[in-house]
C-alpha positions as CSV (number, residue, x, y, z in Angstrom):
1,M,-10.2,-5.4,-15.1
2,E,-12.9,-3.1,-13.6
3,W,-12.3,-0.1,-11.3
4,N,-15.1,-1.2,-8.9
5,K,-13.0,-4.3,-8.1
6,L,-9.6,-2.7,-8.5
7,L,-10.4,-0.1,-5.8
8,A,-11.8,-2.7,-3.5
9,L,-12.4,-1.2,0.0
10,N,-12.8,-4.3,2.0
11,T,-9.9,-5.1,4.3
12,Q,-8.1,-8.3,5.6
13,V,-9.7,-7.8,9.0
14,V,-13.1,-6.2,9.5
15,R,-12.5,-2.8,10.9
16,E,-13.9,-1.8,14.3
17,E,-17.3,-0.2,14.0
18,E,-17.3,3.5,14.9
19,P,-19.9,5.5,16.8
20,R,-22.8,6.6,14.7
21,D,-22.1,10.2,15.6
22,F,-18.9,10.0,13.4
23,E,-21.1,9.6,10.3
24,K,-21.8,13.3,10.5
25,Y,-18.2,14.0,9.7
26,P,-17.2,11.1,7.4
27,I,-13.7,9.9,6.8
28,S,-13.4,7.5,3.8
29,D,-11.9,4.1,4.0
30,L,-8.9,5.2,1.9
31,E,-8.3,8.2,4.1
32,T,-8.3,5.8,7.1
33,D,-5.6,3.8,5.2
34,Y,-3.5,6.9,4.8
35,K,-3.8,7.8,8.5
36,A,-3.0,4.3,9.6
37,I,0.2,4.2,7.4
38,I,1.4,7.6,8.7
39,S,0.9,6.4,12.3
40,S,2.6,3.0,11.9
41,A,5.9,2.1,13.4
42,A,7.1,0.5,10.2
43,F,6.6,3.8,8.3
44,R,8.3,5.9,11.0
45,R,11.3,3.7,11.0
46,L,12.0,4.8,7.4
47,Q,13.3,8.1,8.9
48,D,16.5,6.2,10.0
49,K,17.0,4.2,6.8
50,T,19.4,5.2,4.0
51,Q,17.9,6.3,0.7
52,V,21.2,6.7,-1.3
53,F,23.6,8.5,0.9
54,P,24.7,7.4,4.3
55,L,22.7,9.2,7.0
56,D,24.6,12.3,8.0
57,K,24.1,15.5,10.0
58,S,22.8,17.4,7.1
59,D,19.1,17.5,7.1
60,F,19.1,18.3,3.3
61,V,19.9,14.8,2.3
62,R,16.9,12.5,1.9
63,T,16.2,9.5,4.0
64,R,14.0,6.6,3.0
65,L,11.1,8.4,4.8
66,T,11.4,11.7,2.9
67,H,11.9,9.8,-0.4
68,S,8.6,7.9,0.3
69,I,6.8,11.1,1.0
70,E,8.0,12.6,-2.3
71,V,7.0,9.4,-4.2
72,S,3.6,9.6,-2.5
73,T,3.1,13.2,-3.6
74,I,4.1,12.6,-7.2
75,A,2.0,9.4,-7.4
76,R,-1.1,11.3,-6.0
77,Q,-0.5,14.1,-8.6
78,L,-0.3,11.5,-11.4
79,G,-3.6,10.1,-10.2
80,I,-5.2,13.5,-10.5
81,M,-3.6,14.0,-14.0
82,I,-4.9,10.8,-15.5
83,T,-8.4,11.2,-14.1
84,R,-9.0,14.9,-14.6
85,N,-7.0,15.9,-17.7
86,T,-8.7,17.8,-20.5
87,S,-6.9,15.9,-23.3
88,Q,-8.4,13.8,-26.0
89,Y,-7.2,10.7,-24.2
90,L,-9.3,11.2,-21.0
91,Q,-11.0,7.8,-20.6
92,E,-14.8,7.3,-20.3
93,D,-14.2,5.6,-17.0
94,F,-13.2,9.0,-15.5
95,K,-15.6,11.3,-17.2
96,N,-18.3,12.6,-14.8
97,N,-17.3,10.0,-12.3
98,S,-16.3,11.6,-9.0
99,K,-16.0,8.3,-7.3
100,Y,-12.9,7.1,-9.3
101,T,-11.4,10.5,-9.6
102,D,-11.5,11.0,-5.9
103,E,-10.3,7.5,-4.9
104,I,-7.5,6.9,-7.4
105,P,-5.2,9.8,-6.1
106,V,-5.6,8.6,-2.5
107,V,-4.8,5.0,-3.4
108,L,-1.7,6.2,-5.1
109,S,-0.6,8.4,-2.3
110,C,-1.0,5.5,0.1
111,A,1.0,3.1,-2.2
112,G,3.8,5.8,-2.5
113,L,4.2,5.9,1.3
114,L,4.4,2.1,1.5
115,H,6.5,1.2,-1.5
116,D,9.8,1.0,0.4
117,L,8.4,-0.4,3.6
118,G,10.1,-3.8,3.2
119,N,13.6,-2.5,2.5
120,P,16.3,-3.6,5.0
121,P,18.7,-1.1,6.5
122,F,21.5,0.4,4.4
123,G,19.6,0.9,1.2
124,H,19.0,-1.6,-1.5
125,F,22.5,-3.1,-0.9
126,G,21.0,-4.6,2.2
127,E,18.8,-6.8,0.0
128,V,21.8,-8.0,-1.9
129,V,23.7,-8.9,1.2
130,I,20.8,-11.0,2.6
131,G,20.4,-12.9,-0.7
132,E,24.1,-13.5,-1.0
133,W,24.3,-14.8,2.5
134,F,21.7,-17.5,1.8
135,K,23.2,-18.4,-1.6
136,K,26.5,-19.0,0.2
137,E,25.1,-20.9,3.2
138,F,23.0,-23.2,1.0
139,K,26.3,-24.5,-0.5
140,N,27.8,-24.9,3.0
141,T,27.9,-28.6,3.9
142,N,27.8,-27.7,7.6
143,F,24.5,-25.8,7.2
144,K,22.3,-28.7,8.2
145,F,18.9,-29.4,9.8
146,K,18.7,-32.8,11.6
147,G,21.6,-34.1,9.7
148,K,20.4,-33.1,6.2
149,P,21.6,-30.1,4.2
150,V,19.2,-27.2,4.6
151,A,19.2,-26.7,0.9
152,K,17.7,-30.2,0.5
153,V,15.1,-29.7,3.3
154,L,13.5,-26.6,1.9
155,Q,11.3,-26.5,-1.2
156,E,12.7,-24.8,-4.3
157,Q,10.6,-21.6,-4.0
158,M,11.5,-21.3,-0.3
159,K,15.2,-21.3,-1.2
160,K,14.7,-18.9,-4.0
161,D,12.7,-16.5,-1.8
162,L,15.7,-16.3,0.5
163,E,18.4,-16.3,-2.2
164,N,16.6,-13.4,-4.0
165,F,15.4,-11.5,-1.0
166,E,13.3,-8.6,-2.2
167,G,12.0,-5.6,-0.4
168,N,8.8,-5.4,-2.5
169,A,7.9,-9.0,-1.4
170,Q,8.9,-8.1,2.2
171,A,6.5,-5.1,2.2
172,L,3.6,-7.3,1.2
173,R,4.6,-9.7,4.0
174,I,4.6,-6.9,6.6
175,L,1.2,-5.8,5.5
176,S,-0.2,-9.3,5.4
177,K,0.4,-10.0,9.1
178,V,-2.6,-8.2,10.4
179,K,-4.8,-11.2,9.5
180,N,-2.8,-13.4,12.0
181,K,-3.6,-11.3,15.0
182,E,-6.9,-9.6,14.8
183,E,-6.3,-7.9,18.2
184,G,-2.9,-6.6,17.1
185,Y,-2.1,-3.1,15.9
186,D,-0.7,-4.0,12.5
187,V,-1.8,-1.8,9.5
188,N,-5.1,-3.1,8.2
189,L,-5.4,-1.8,4.6
190,T,-8.0,-2.0,1.9
191,Y,-7.3,-4.5,-0.9
192,G,-7.1,-1.9,-3.6
193,V,-4.2,-0.2,-1.8
194,L,-2.5,-3.5,-1.1
195,N,-2.6,-4.5,-4.8
196,T,-1.2,-1.2,-5.9
197,L,1.8,-2.0,-3.8
198,I,2.6,-5.2,-5.7
199,K,5.0,-4.0,-8.4
200,Y,6.0,-7.5,-9.5
201,P,3.1,-10.1,-9.3
202,T,5.6,-12.9,-9.9
203,N,7.2,-15.5,-7.5
204,S,10.8,-16.1,-6.9
205,I,10.9,-19.1,-9.3
206,D,9.3,-17.5,-12.3
207,F,10.9,-14.0,-12.2
208,D,13.3,-13.1,-15.0
209,A,15.2,-9.8,-14.9
210,E,15.7,-10.0,-18.7
211,S,12.0,-10.6,-19.5
212,E,10.4,-8.2,-22.0
213,D,7.5,-8.1,-19.5
214,I,8.4,-5.7,-16.7
215,K,6.2,-7.4,-14.2
216,K,8.6,-10.4,-14.2
217,H,11.8,-8.4,-13.4
218,K,11.8,-9.2,-9.7
219,P,10.0,-11.5,-7.3
220,G,7.0,-9.7,-5.7
221,Y,5.7,-12.2,-3.1
222,F,7.1,-14.9,-1.0
223,Y,5.9,-18.5,-0.8
224,A,4.7,-17.7,2.7
225,E,2.2,-15.1,1.2
226,R,1.1,-17.2,-1.7
227,N,-2.5,-17.5,-0.4
228,T,-2.6,-13.9,0.5
229,M,-1.5,-13.0,-3.0
230,E,-4.1,-15.3,-4.5
231,Y,-6.9,-13.7,-2.4
232,I,-5.8,-10.1,-3.1
233,C,-5.9,-10.8,-6.9
234,M,-9.2,-12.6,-6.7
235,I,-10.8,-9.7,-4.8
236,T,-9.4,-7.0,-7.1
237,G,-9.8,-8.9,-10.4
238,T,-6.1,-8.9,-11.3
239,K,-5.9,-12.6,-12.1
240,N,-6.1,-13.2,-15.9
241,K,-6.2,-16.8,-17.2
242,N,-4.4,-18.2,-14.2
243,E,-1.8,-15.5,-14.3
244,Y,-1.4,-12.5,-12.0
245,V,-1.3,-9.2,-13.8
246,R,-0.3,-5.8,-12.6
247,H,-2.9,-3.5,-11.0
248,P,-3.2,-0.6,-13.4
249,L,-2.1,1.9,-10.7
250,V,1.1,0.0,-10.2
251,Y,2.4,1.6,-13.4
252,L,1.9,5.1,-12.0
253,M,3.3,4.3,-8.5
254,E,6.4,2.8,-10.2
255,A,6.8,5.9,-12.4
256,A,6.5,8.2,-9.4
257,D,9.3,6.2,-7.7
258,D,11.5,6.5,-10.9
259,I,10.8,10.2,-11.2
260,A,11.7,10.8,-7.5
261,Y,14.9,8.7,-7.8
262,A,16.0,10.3,-11.0
263,T,15.6,13.9,-9.8
264,A,15.6,14.2,-6.1
265,D,18.6,12.0,-5.5
266,L,20.6,13.9,-8.1
267,E,19.7,17.1,-6.3
268,D,21.3,15.6,-3.1
269,A,24.4,14.6,-5.1
270,V,24.8,18.2,-6.3
271,K,24.4,19.5,-2.7
272,K,27.1,17.1,-1.5
273,G,29.4,18.3,-4.3
274,L,29.8,15.0,-6.0
275,F,29.8,16.6,-9.4
276,S,29.7,20.1,-10.9
277,L,26.9,21.2,-13.3
278,N,29.5,21.6,-16.1
279,Q,30.4,17.9,-15.6
280,F,26.7,17.0,-15.6
281,I,26.0,18.9,-18.8
282,D,29.0,17.4,-20.5
283,Y,27.8,13.9,-19.5
284,F,24.2,14.7,-20.6
285,N,25.3,15.9,-24.0
286,R,27.5,12.9,-24.6
287,A,24.6,10.6,-23.8
288,I,22.4,12.5,-26.2
289,N,24.8,11.7,-29.0
290,D,24.0,8.0,-28.6
291,I,20.2,8.5,-29.1
292,T,19.2,7.3,-32.6
293,N,15.5,8.3,-32.6
294,L,15.5,11.9,-33.9
295,S,12.3,12.9,-32.1
296,H,13.5,11.6,-28.7
297,K,16.9,13.3,-29.3
298,K,15.2,16.6,-30.0
299,Y,13.1,16.7,-26.8
300,T,16.0,15.4,-24.6
301,Q,18.3,18.1,-26.1
302,E,15.6,20.7,-25.3
303,L,15.6,19.6,-21.7
304,I,19.4,20.1,-21.1
305,S,19.3,23.3,-23.1
306,D,16.9,24.7,-20.5
307,L,19.4,24.0,-17.8
308,E,22.1,25.7,-19.8
309,K,19.9,28.8,-20.2
310,R,19.2,28.9,-16.5
311,L,22.9,28.8,-15.7
312,E,23.5,31.7,-18.1
313,G,21.4,33.9,-15.8
314,S,23.0,32.7,-12.5
315,D,26.1,34.0,-10.8
316,R,27.7,30.5,-11.1
317,S,28.5,30.4,-7.4
318,T,28.0,27.1,-5.6
319,E,24.7,28.3,-4.1
320,G,23.6,29.8,-7.4
321,D,24.3,26.6,-9.3
322,L,22.3,24.6,-6.7
323,V,19.3,26.9,-6.9
324,A,19.4,26.7,-10.7
325,F,19.6,23.0,-10.6
326,Q,16.8,22.7,-8.1
327,K,14.5,24.8,-10.3
328,W,15.5,22.8,-13.3
329,M,14.8,19.5,-11.5
330,E,11.2,20.8,-10.8
331,Y,10.9,21.6,-14.5
332,V,12.1,18.1,-15.4
333,R,9.7,16.5,-12.9
334,K,6.8,18.2,-14.5
335,W,7.7,17.0,-18.0
336,L,8.2,13.5,-16.8
337,M,4.9,13.5,-15.0
338,Y,3.3,14.9,-18.2
339,I,4.6,12.1,-20.4
340,V,3.7,9.4,-17.8
341,S,0.1,10.7,-17.8
342,Y,0.1,10.7,-21.6
343,R,1.4,7.1,-21.8
344,F,-1.1,5.8,-19.2
345,S,-4.0,7.4,-21.0
346,K,-2.7,6.4,-24.5
347,S,-2.1,2.8,-23.5
348,Y,-5.2,2.5,-21.3
349,D,-6.9,-0.4,-23.0
350,D,-3.7,-2.6,-22.9
351,I,-3.1,-1.6,-19.3
352,M,-6.6,-2.5,-18.3
353,S,-6.5,-5.8,-20.1
354,G,-3.2,-6.8,-18.4
355,A,-1.4,-6.8,-21.8
356,F,0.9,-3.8,-21.3
357,K,4.5,-5.0,-20.7
358,Q,6.5,-1.7,-20.6
359,D,7.0,1.1,-18.2
360,M,5.2,4.5,-18.4
361,F,8.2,6.2,-20.2
362,Y,8.0,3.7,-23.1
363,E,8.0,5.4,-26.6
364,T,7.4,8.9,-25.1
365,N,9.3,12.1,-25.9
366,H,11.4,11.7,-22.7
367,Q,12.0,8.0,-22.8
368,E,15.7,8.7,-23.2
369,S,15.7,11.6,-20.7
370,I,14.8,9.4,-17.8
371,K,17.5,6.9,-18.8
372,I,20.1,9.6,-18.9
373,L,19.1,11.0,-15.5
374,K,19.2,7.5,-13.9
375,G,22.6,6.9,-15.6
376,A,23.9,10.0,-14.0
377,M,23.7,8.3,-10.6
378,K,25.9,5.5,-11.8
379,E,28.2,8.0,-13.5
380,F,28.8,10.3,-10.5
381,V,27.4,8.8,-7.3
382,Y,27.7,5.1,-6.8
383,D,31.5,5.0,-6.6
384,N,31.5,7.8,-4.0
385,K,33.6,6.8,-1.0
386,E,30.8,7.4,1.5
387,I,28.5,5.0,-0.3
388,L,31.2,2.4,-0.8
389,K,32.1,2.5,2.9
390,L,28.4,2.2,3.8
391,E,28.0,-0.8,1.6
392,L,31.1,-2.5,3.1
393,S,29.7,-1.8,6.6
394,A,26.3,-3.1,5.6
395,R,27.9,-6.4,4.4
396,K,29.8,-6.9,7.6
397,I,26.9,-5.9,9.9
398,I,24.1,-7.8,8.1
399,T,26.3,-10.9,7.5
400,A,27.2,-11.1,11.2
401,L,23.6,-10.7,12.3
402,L,22.5,-13.5,9.9
403,D,25.4,-15.7,11.1
404,D,24.1,-15.4,14.7
405,F,20.4,-15.4,14.3
406,I,19.8,-17.9,11.5
407,Y,21.9,-20.6,13.2
408,A,20.2,-19.7,16.5
409,V,16.7,-20.5,15.2
410,L,17.5,-23.7,13.4
411,Y,16.1,-25.8,16.3
412,W,14.1,-23.2,18.1
413,D,10.6,-24.7,18.5
414,A,11.9,-27.9,16.8
415,E,14.1,-29.5,19.4
416,S,14.1,-33.4,19.1
417,S,16.1,-36.6,19.0
418,V,16.5,-38.5,15.8
419,E,18.3,-41.9,15.7
420,G,20.2,-41.1,18.8
421,E,21.1,-37.5,17.8
422,E,20.1,-34.7,20.0
423,Y,19.0,-31.5,18.3
424,R,19.0,-28.8,21.0
425,I,19.6,-25.1,21.0
426,S,22.5,-23.8,23.1
427,K,22.2,-21.3,25.9
428,A,23.8,-18.7,23.7
429,D,21.2,-19.4,21.0
430,K,18.4,-19.0,23.5
431,K,19.8,-15.6,24.5
432,L,19.9,-14.5,20.8
433,I,16.3,-15.7,20.3
434,N,15.3,-13.7,23.4
435,I,16.6,-10.6,21.7
436,I,14.3,-11.0,18.8
437,S,11.2,-8.9,19.3
438,A,8.2,-10.8,20.7
439,N,5.9,-9.7,17.8
440,Y,8.1,-11.5,15.3
441,K,8.0,-14.7,17.3
442,E,4.2,-14.3,17.6
443,D,4.0,-13.9,13.8
444,Y,5.8,-17.2,13.4
445,R,3.6,-19.0,15.8
446,C,0.5,-17.7,14.0
447,A,1.8,-18.9,10.6
448,K,3.3,-22.2,11.9
449,T,2.1,-25.4,10.0
450,D,2.4,-29.1,10.4
451,N,5.2,-29.2,7.9
452,E,8.7,-29.3,9.4
453,A,10.4,-27.9,6.3
454,E,7.9,-25.0,6.0
455,N,8.3,-24.2,9.7
456,L,12.1,-24.0,9.2
457,Y,11.6,-21.6,6.3
458,L,9.2,-19.5,8.4
459,R,11.8,-19.3,11.2
460,F,14.3,-18.0,8.6
461,L,11.7,-15.5,7.5
462,M,11.3,-14.5,11.2
463,V,15.0,-13.6,11.2
464,T,14.8,-11.7,7.9
465,D,11.7,-9.9,9.2
466,Y,13.6,-8.8,12.3
467,I,16.8,-7.7,10.4
468,S,15.0,-6.0,7.5
469,G,12.8,-4.1,10.0
470,M,15.9,-2.6,11.7
471,T,16.9,1.0,11.1
472,D,20.5,1.7,10.1
473,S,21.4,2.8,13.6
474,Y,19.7,-0.1,15.4
475,A,21.5,-2.6,13.1
476,K,24.9,-1.0,13.7
477,N,24.4,-0.7,17.4
478,L,23.2,-4.3,17.8
479,Y,26.2,-5.6,15.7
480,Q,28.6,-3.6,18.0
481,E,27.0,-4.9,21.2
482,L,27.0,-8.6,20.1
483,N,30.6,-8.3,19.0
484,G,31.9,-6.6,22.1
485,L,32.6,-3.3,20.2
486,K,30.4,-1.1,22.4
């Protein structure tokens, strides 16, 4: 792979030509990307989507929006670190080359803002609920299209897309729609940024959560975007021997997400009083005992020892503990960013050839530290009653919306008679369809084909587009309104 292709600045739709006077005060194509993302409705809606904890009155707890800003910031800093470090591992590609050193951090900051764009309401559990709904309905003998089970109408990949609904694939779908309506106001990004967003260049048939190759762990694009995926990889040069490979900057964007998740979300948990620092230290030390690599064990022990020293100097009040933990979290973030930058530079050749299969913490001094930090969320947070109630509410709300809207669109735009059978939509279904935002219906019409099965699949995606685009509050309110609860 070559950076001049990887950082491709052409866009899906040719951008409007600006007045020549603007050339006196230039704004780069990538800065234009950044501005377009910040201004987009899809990005703004993240402010009312759950990160980990249910949205509450406290403005301390992170939302999906503030999480994305933090990921963007960390990703940008990693871009600076790998292109401007003074270590022996600084690559020739970045020496005396201001073009790449200027562009890479901006690409990463854009990708960080976008990485959760496709997530449905109520956190990642919303993805699970959508997938489970389709798995269940495909087994339902009453879920039919023109007398035939829907599961037998759709192609295998279409079914797998829906059964394994994935926010990463949904993000690419959202950002691909600009090409359908050139006069629309969808975000029109450069191909280098788009490809940096694709964490898993694998479809829903070939993905394997247990694969040794991290790029296969989740589906990264839907059947509907297969041609878009092909074109993006062709433009950026990320297709290797008929196989899509990860864009090199994906590794850094993913690491930034992991760092933010493993530190910032724990900080929120401490603020909410879900565990004490004594409990956290006990958990951390127990986990260290299971580390077999002596070098990894040493550095991980040094990390928790630093927290213990900070606490020795605090007044051990609730506020004092929080301040000490926040300062320690910043210290941890710096170490994690340091070792990510090291791994990227050390494994540069394998990454650039598409051969690297691990994450950026692999075989580093803090490989075990990041695992322990992530494990703390499972240990102390996920069984919290607030989160469990949120997930139960999410299941009820999203399931009910799918029950209504998926069945409503079965024959929308496909009414007909077959062997004496009338396939019409009811008045109630028409009302439901009228509730769906016009832009989603227009997206469907732009993507519509001559294949009846594919159009049915696209109508289902129209519904998942609509639901996954909802904020937590909108989904809850719509559910209450449709069920006479408000």
